[in-house]
N, CA and C atoms as an extended XYZ file, in Angstrom:
252
Properties=species:S:1:pos:R:3:atomname:S:1:resname:S:1:resid:I:1 pbc="F F F"
N         0.749       -1.204        0.004 N   MET     1
C         0.062        0.119       -0.079 CA  MET     1
C         1.168        1.123        0.152 C   MET     1
N         0.428        2.209       -0.704 N   PHE     2
C         1.314        3.583       -0.687 CA  PHE     2
C         0.414        4.465        0.162 C   PHE     2
N         1.202        5.359        1.028 N   ILE     3
C         0.805        6.364        1.832 CA  ILE     3
C         1.647        7.585        1.384 C   ILE     3
N         1.101        8.761        1.485 N   LYS     4
C         1.802       10.065        1.802 CA  LYS     4
C         2.035       10.545        2.734 C   LYS     4
N         3.071       10.940        3.286 N   VAL     5
C         3.315       11.325        4.710 CA  VAL     5
C         3.928       12.965        4.437 C   VAL     5
N         3.631       13.690        5.313 N   HIS     6
C         4.229       15.043        5.657 CA  HIS     6
C         4.960       15.033        7.034 C   HIS     6
N         6.407       15.328        6.769 N   ILE     7
C         7.206       14.939        7.900 CA  ILE     7
C         7.764       16.665        8.426 C   ILE     7
N         7.530       16.568        9.930 N   GLN     8
C         7.905       17.685       10.498 CA  GLN     8
C         9.269       17.214       11.484 C   GLN     8
N        10.623       17.536       10.777 N   PRO     9
C        11.788       17.188       11.687 CA  PRO     9
C        11.922       18.029       12.822 C   PRO     9
N        13.037       17.448       13.365 N   GLY    10
C        13.314       18.532       14.827 CA  GLY    10
C        12.375       18.466       15.759 C   GLY    10
N        11.389       17.697       15.963 N   ALA    11
C        10.285       18.081       16.960 CA  ALA    11
C        10.718       17.524       18.281 C   ALA    11
N         9.825       17.698       19.212 N   LYS    12
C        10.267       17.345       20.780 CA  LYS    12
C         9.976       15.624       20.901 C   LYS    12
N         9.124       15.155       20.070 N   LYS    13
C         8.848       13.710       20.115 CA  LYS    13
C         8.485       13.096       18.950 C   LYS    13
N         8.624       11.860       18.746 N   ASN    14
C         7.981       11.239       17.549 CA  ASN    14
C         6.449       11.037       17.604 C   ASN    14
N         5.916       11.614       16.737 N   GLU    15
C         4.223       11.192       16.741 CA  GLU    15
C         3.627       11.093       15.619 C   GLU    15
N         2.822       10.716       15.449 N   ILE    16
C         1.402       10.778       14.315 CA  ILE    16
C         0.571       11.987       14.854 C   ILE    16
N         0.547       12.904       14.078 N   VAL    17
C        -0.200       14.035       14.557 CA  VAL    17
C        -1.718       14.108       13.957 C   VAL    17
N        -1.815       13.719       12.806 N   GLY    18
C        -3.189       13.637       11.917 CA  GLY    18
C        -2.920       13.870       10.425 C   GLY    18
N        -3.872       14.581       10.059 N   ARG    19
C        -3.855       14.935        8.425 CA  ARG    19
C        -3.215       16.225        8.216 C   ARG    19
N        -2.569       16.010        6.821 N   HIS    20
C        -1.827       17.411        6.251 CA  HIS    20
C        -2.392       17.697        4.904 C   HIS    20
N        -3.738       18.015        4.543 N   GLY    21
C        -4.137       17.708        3.338 CA  GLY    21
C        -4.549       16.178        3.021 C   GLY    21
N        -3.642       15.747        2.083 N   ASP    22
C        -4.079       14.459        1.670 CA  ASP    22
C        -2.859       13.408        2.282 C   ASP    22
N        -2.263       13.883        2.941 N   ALA    23
C        -1.185       12.993        3.725 CA  ALA    23
C        -1.082       12.949        5.207 C   ALA    23
N        -0.547       12.115        5.916 N   VAL    24
C        -0.626       11.987        7.294 CA  VAL    24
C         0.551       12.593        7.954 C   VAL    24
N         0.570       13.572        8.966 N   LYS    25
C         1.408       14.400        9.319 CA  LYS    25
C         2.120       13.558       10.450 C   LYS    25
N         3.534       13.471       10.523 N   ILE    26
C         4.416       12.851       11.497 CA  ILE    26
C         5.455       13.829       11.972 C   ILE    26
N         5.546       13.872       13.283 N   ARG    27
C         6.691       14.537       13.704 CA  ARG    27
C         7.611       13.607       14.196 C   ARG    27
N         8.771       13.918       13.792 N   LEU    28
C         9.896       13.417       14.176 CA  LEU    28
C        11.262       14.049       15.058 C   LEU    28
N        11.817       13.620       16.114 N   LYS    29
C        12.822       14.259       16.625 CA  LYS    29
C        14.035       14.225       15.840 C   LYS    29
N        14.356       13.558       14.954 N   ALA    30
C        15.568       13.594       14.296 CA  ALA    30
C        15.629       14.991       13.615 C   ALA    30
N        16.896       15.145       13.300 N   PRO    31
C        17.017       16.350       12.352 CA  PRO    31
C        16.939       15.982       11.008 C   PRO    31
N        16.657       17.182        9.812 N   PRO    32
C        16.731       16.752        8.338 CA  PRO    32
C        18.092       16.802        7.713 C   PRO    32
N        19.124       15.998        8.430 N   VAL    33
C        20.446       16.095        8.081 CA  VAL    33
C        20.917       14.759        7.856 C   VAL    33
N        21.557       14.630        6.506 N   ASN    34
C        22.315       13.209        6.076 CA  ASN    34
C        21.075       12.017        6.226 C   ASN    34
N        20.123       12.208        5.891 N   GLY    35
C        18.867       11.363        5.669 CA  GLY    35
C        18.394       10.873        7.191 C   GLY    35
N        18.834       11.295        8.534 N   LYS    36
C        18.550       10.967        9.586 CA  LYS    36
C        17.144       10.835        9.919 C   LYS    36
N        16.502       11.844        9.310 N   ALA    37
C        14.900       12.048        9.323 CA  ALA    37
C        14.358       10.713        8.472 C   ALA    37
N        14.752       10.627        7.602 N   ASN    38
C        14.215        9.406        6.639 CA  ASN    38
C        14.487        8.121        7.358 C   ASN    38
N        15.715        7.990        7.860 N   GLU    39
C        15.908        6.597        9.033 CA  GLU    39
C        14.770        6.733       10.059 C   GLU    39
N        14.812        7.760       10.678 N   ALA    40
C        13.804        8.072       11.868 CA  ALA    40
C        12.361        7.786       11.466 C   ALA    40
N        11.999        8.153       10.225 N   LEU    41
C        10.595        7.803        9.722 CA  LEU    41
C        10.539        6.290        9.646 C   LEU    41
N        11.315        5.467        9.131 N   ILE    42
C        11.264        4.371        8.901 CA  ILE    42
C        10.876        3.509       10.157 C   ILE    42
N        12.089        3.543       11.077 N   ALA    43
C        12.050        3.036       12.266 CA  ALA    43
C        10.761        3.189       12.853 C   ALA    43
N        10.228        4.413       13.038 N   PHE    44
C         9.166        4.939       13.746 CA  PHE    44
C         7.927        4.316       13.409 C   PHE    44
N         7.538        4.239       11.927 N   LEU    45
C         6.673        3.478       11.369 CA  LEU    45
C         6.751        1.864       11.411 C   LEU    45
N         7.701        1.311       11.496 N   ALA    46
C         7.797       -0.102       11.636 CA  ALA    46
C         7.695       -0.586       12.869 C   ALA    46
N         8.065        0.398       13.962 N   LYS    47
C         7.790       -0.052       15.354 CA  LYS    47
C         6.214        0.244       15.475 C   LYS    47
N         5.712        1.255       15.053 N   LYS    48
C         4.288        1.549       15.284 CA  LYS    48
C         3.426        0.442       14.518 C   LYS    48
N         3.902        0.042       13.512 N   LEU    49
C         3.177       -1.018       12.842 CA  LEU    49
C         3.412       -2.656       13.174 C   LEU    49
N         4.522       -2.410       14.102 N   ASP    50
C         5.135       -3.833       14.388 CA  ASP    50
C         5.604       -4.793       13.004 C   ASP    50
N         6.344       -4.148       12.424 N   ILE    51
C         6.868       -4.887       10.953 CA  ILE    51
C         8.504       -4.397       10.847 C   ILE    51
N         9.044       -5.178        9.981 N   PRO    52
C        10.473       -5.239        9.983 CA  PRO    52
C        10.756       -3.614        9.000 C   PRO    52
N        11.578       -3.130        9.506 N   GLY    53
C        12.049       -1.811        8.682 CA  GLY    53
C        12.152       -1.924        7.170 C   GLY    53
N        12.850       -2.906        6.543 N   PRO    54
C        12.608       -2.999        5.040 CA  PRO    54
C        11.268       -3.316        4.436 C   PRO    54
N        10.292       -3.400        5.149 N   ALA    55
C         8.952       -3.441        4.705 CA  ALA    55
C         8.532       -1.886        4.230 C   ALA    55
N         8.957       -0.991        4.733 N   ILE    56
C         8.624        0.260        4.305 CA  ILE    56
C        10.064        0.985        3.368 C   ILE    56
N         9.345        1.582        2.519 N   THR    57
C        10.160        1.787        1.450 CA  THR    57
C         9.993        3.327        1.012 C   THR    57
N        10.632        4.444        0.982 N   ILE    58
C        10.344        5.808        0.416 CA  ILE    58
C        10.567        5.741       -1.158 C   ILE    58
N         9.419        5.900       -1.862 N   LYS    59
C         9.548        5.878       -3.289 CA  LYS    59
C         9.528        7.141       -3.820 C   LYS    59
N         9.222        8.185       -3.189 N   ALA    60
C         9.509        9.634       -3.716 CA  ALA    60
C         9.783       10.508       -2.488 C   ALA    60
N        10.488       11.660       -2.652 N   GLY    61
C        10.590       12.756       -1.575 CA  GLY    61
C        11.657       12.557       -0.686 C   GLY    61
N        12.773       11.653       -0.908 N   ARG    62
C        13.884       11.381        0.219 CA  ARG    62
C        14.238       12.878        0.728 C   ARG    62
N        14.265       13.974       -0.193 N   ALA    63
C        14.884       15.160        0.307 CA  ALA    63
C        13.658       16.161        0.638 C   ALA    63
N        12.765       15.997        0.786 N   SER    64
C        11.557       16.740        1.022 CA  SER    64
C        10.918       16.340        2.103 C   SER    64
N         9.736       17.115        2.706 N   ARG    65
C         9.065       16.741        3.826 CA  ARG    65
C         7.805       15.992        3.507 C   ARG    65
N         7.404       16.188        2.136 N   GLN    66
C         6.569       15.395        1.424 CA  GLN    66
C         7.178       14.241        0.918 C   GLN    66
N         6.580       12.881        1.579 N   LYS    67
C         7.054       11.685        0.862 CA  LYS    67
C         5.806       10.976        0.483 C   LYS    67
N         6.347        9.864       -0.652 N   LEU    68
C         5.594        8.569       -0.646 CA  LEU    68
C         6.043        7.357       -0.234 C   LEU    68
N         5.301        6.786        0.652 N   LEU    69
C         6.021        5.640        1.162 CA  LEU    69
C         5.049        4.460        0.637 C   LEU    69
N         5.832        3.151        0.361 N   GLU    70
C         5.335        2.092        0.072 CA  GLU    70
C         5.522        1.005        1.319 C   GLU    70
N         4.373        0.757        1.809 N   VAL    71
C         4.414       -0.015        3.130 CA  VAL    71
C         3.832       -1.554        2.834 C   VAL    71
N         4.392       -2.666        3.198 N   ASN    72
C         3.982       -3.989        3.006 CA  ASN    72
C         3.305       -4.572        4.031 C   ASN    72
N         2.215       -4.277        4.360 N   VAL    73
C         1.268       -4.755        5.249 CA  VAL    73
C        -0.185       -4.718        4.826 C   VAL    73
N        -1.172       -5.388        4.881 N   PRO    74
C        -2.508       -5.199        4.715 CA  PRO    74
C        -3.124       -3.982        4.667 C   PRO    74
N        -3.553       -3.312        3.684 N   GLU    75
C        -4.131       -2.152        3.992 CA  GLU    75
C        -5.208       -1.904        4.926 C   GLU    75
N        -5.830       -2.687        5.453 N   THR    76
C        -6.867       -2.514        6.438 CA  THR    76
C        -6.128       -2.384        7.821 C   THR    76
N        -5.067       -2.927        8.193 N   ALA    77
C        -4.261       -2.893        9.343 CA  ALA    77
C        -3.561       -1.396        9.407 C   ALA    77
N        -2.897       -1.073        8.121 N   LEU    78
C        -2.258        0.217        7.962 CA  LEU    78
C        -3.564        1.134        8.236 C   LEU    78
N        -4.561        1.058        7.627 N   ARG    79
C        -5.502        2.315        7.877 CA  ARG    79
C        -6.100        2.295        9.506 C   ARG    79
N        -6.068        1.317        9.963 N   VAL    80
C        -6.671        1.085       11.388 CA  VAL    80
C        -5.615        1.822       12.129 C   VAL    80
N        -4.321        1.525       11.998 N   LEU    81
C        -3.202        1.774       13.074 CA  LEU    81
C        -3.167        3.230       12.855 C   LEU    81
N        -3.255        3.887       11.460 N   LEU    82
C        -2.679        5.302       11.135 CA  LEU    82
C        -4.075        6.134       11.335 C   LEU    82
N        -5.022        5.664       11.405 N   ASP    83
C        -6.439        6.181       11.572 CA  ASP    83
C        -6.560        6.925       10.168 C   ASP    83
N        -6.444        6.117        8.967 N   LEU    84
C        -6.790        6.780        7.779 CA  LEU    84
C        -8.224        6.747        7.517 C   LEU    84
């Protein structure tokens, strides 16, 4: 399943905030430097969804706050956990 996310790096804590247009807004503690925010995003979502990190791939937006992710879990599980 593909999902759009809007990242806010440098936050006080990692959390899913809600919606940002057609994307899920996620705050991350990691700074947007040397891919650290991307790594933190994958680790955070993998833990939240209880799946291995390699099951999440950034398909677009590696250097942007707007990202398109491919997540290899059943669509219903992803929608329930992320409140989509």
